[in-house]
C-alpha positions as CSV (number, residue, x, y, z in Angstrom):
1,M,61.1,-5.7,36.4
2,S,59.9,-2.0,36.6
3,D,58.0,-0.5,39.0
4,T,54.3,-0.4,38.9
5,V,51.5,0.9,40.8
6,L,48.5,-0.9,40.7
7,T,44.9,0.9,41.2
8,A,42.9,-0.1,44.0
9,G,40.7,-3.0,43.5
10,T,36.9,-3.1,41.9
11,T,35.5,-5.8,43.1
12,S,32.0,-7.1,41.1
13,S,29.5,-10.0,40.1
14,I,28.8,-11.2,36.7
15,S,26.7,-13.5,35.6
16,F,26.2,-15.5,32.3
17,S,24.7,-18.5,30.6
18,K,26.7,-21.0,28.1
19,P,24.7,-22.0,25.5
20,S,25.3,-25.9,26.8
21,K,26.3,-27.3,29.6
22,K,29.5,-28.7,27.9
23,S,30.5,-25.5,26.0
24,A,33.5,-23.5,26.6
25,I,33.9,-20.0,27.7
26,G,37.0,-19.5,26.3
27,V,39.4,-18.8,29.7
28,S,42.3,-20.0,31.5
29,F,43.2,-19.9,35.3
30,I,46.0,-20.3,37.5
31,H,46.6,-19.9,41.6
32,D,49.2,-18.6,43.6
33,E,48.9,-17.5,47.5
34,D,46.8,-14.9,46.7
35,G,43.8,-17.0,45.1
36,V,42.7,-18.0,41.7
37,K,43.4,-15.6,38.7
38,V,42.5,-15.5,35.0
39,S,45.6,-16.1,33.0
40,E,44.0,-16.3,29.3
41,V,40.4,-14.9,28.1
42,K,39.5,-15.9,24.1
43,E,38.9,-13.2,22.5
44,G,35.0,-13.4,21.4
45,G,34.4,-16.3,23.7
46,L,32.2,-15.4,26.5
47,A,34.6,-15.0,29.2
48,E,35.7,-11.7,27.4
49,Q,32.3,-11.1,26.4
50,A,31.2,-11.2,30.1
51,G,34.1,-9.3,31.5
52,L,36.7,-11.5,32.0
53,K,40.0,-9.8,31.9
54,I,43.6,-11.0,32.8
55,G,44.7,-10.8,36.1
56,D,41.0,-10.7,37.5
57,N,41.0,-12.5,41.1
58,V,38.2,-14.7,41.5
59,Q,36.4,-15.3,44.5
60,T,33.6,-17.3,44.4
61,I,31.4,-19.3,41.3
62,N,27.9,-19.9,41.9
63,G,28.4,-18.9,45.1
64,N,31.1,-21.0,46.1
65,K,34.4,-20.1,47.1
66,V,37.2,-20.9,45.0
67,S,41.2,-21.4,45.9
68,K,42.4,-23.8,43.4
69,S,42.6,-23.5,39.0
70,Y,41.9,-26.7,38.5
71,T,38.5,-26.2,41.3
72,A,37.5,-22.8,39.2
73,A,37.7,-24.7,35.7
74,K,35.4,-27.6,37.1
75,M,32.9,-25.2,38.6
76,I,32.2,-23.7,35.2
77,R,32.7,-26.8,33.2
78,D,29.5,-28.5,35.3
79,S,27.3,-25.1,35.4
80,K,24.9,-23.9,32.5
81,T,24.6,-20.4,34.2
82,I,27.7,-19.1,36.2
83,D,27.8,-16.3,38.4
84,I,31.5,-14.9,39.5
85,T,32.4,-12.2,42.2
86,K,35.9,-10.9,41.5
87,T,38.4,-8.2,42.0
88,S,39.6,-6.3,39.1
89,F,42.6,-4.7,39.3
90,E,44.5,-1.9,36.6
91,V,47.4,-3.6,35.3
92,P,49.6,-1.8,32.5
93,E,49.7,-4.4,29.9
94,Y,54.1,-3.6,29.5
95,F,53.7,-5.1,33.3
96,L,51.6,-8.3,32.2
97,K,54.4,-8.8,29.3
98,E,57.2,-8.9,31.7
99,V,55.8,-10.7,34.8
100,A,55.1,-13.3,31.3
101,E,58.7,-13.3,30.0
102,E,60.3,-13.8,33.6
103,K,57.5,-16.9,34.5
104,A,59.0,-18.0,31.1
105,D,62.5,-17.7,31.8
106,E,61.9,-19.2,35.4
107,V,60.4,-22.0,33.9
108,K,63.2,-22.6,31.4
109,E,66.1,-22.5,34.1
110,A,64.1,-24.9,36.3
111,A,63.4,-27.3,33.7
112,E,67.5,-27.1,31.8
113,D,68.3,-27.6,36.2
114,A,66.2,-31.1,36.1
115,A,67.4,-32.3,33.1
116,T,71.0,-31.5,34.5
117,E,70.4,-33.7,37.4
118,A,68.8,-36.5,35.6
119,M,71.2,-37.0,33.3
120,P,73.9,-39.1,35.0
121,G,71.3,-41.5,35.8
122,I,70.1,-41.6,32.1
123,M,74.0,-41.6,30.4
124,T,74.6,-44.6,33.3
125,R,71.6,-46.9,32.3
126,Y,72.3,-46.0,28.4
127,I,75.7,-47.1,29.4
128,M,74.6,-50.2,30.6
129,F,72.2,-51.3,27.9
130,K,75.1,-50.6,25.1
131,V,77.2,-52.7,27.4
132,W,74.3,-55.7,27.5
133,V,73.7,-55.7,24.0
134,A,77.5,-55.8,23.1
135,D,77.5,-58.5,25.5
136,K,74.3,-59.8,23.5
137,F,74.7,-59.5,20.3
138,S,78.4,-60.0,19.8
139,C,79.9,-62.6,17.5
C-alpha cells in the first residue's frame, strides 16, 4: 500500500430528520480499535444529503457515545430525528480502494484457510456416510 498523508480531522455535527422512524438513510458502519466509521453511503440517500462520507469517524448519535457499528445502526433505526457528531478526514480515493482490495484479499485468505481446516472432517463424515449407505442399501 502506498504512503498516504491524511489531513487533520475536522469535527462537526449534523442533524436531520427521516420521513418516518422506519425510513432507511443509506449508510453502513464498521467498527475497529479507533471507533465507529462510515463504511458505505448510498448515493442520493439522506446520509449523503446530510453530509456523511465514507471514512467519517462517528463519536455520538443523539448525544450517546457509540463504539460498535451495530449500536450505531440501531440508534439510527430507532430514531426519527438524528444528531451525529463526527470527525472527517480527507482521504484520497485511491487510498480507500487500496484498503478495500487489501481487506478483500485478507477475507478471501481467511475463508480459504477455514475451508482447508474444515475439509478433513467433512471428508471423513462423507466417507462414513458412503460406507453406511453401501452397507444399508447393498443387495
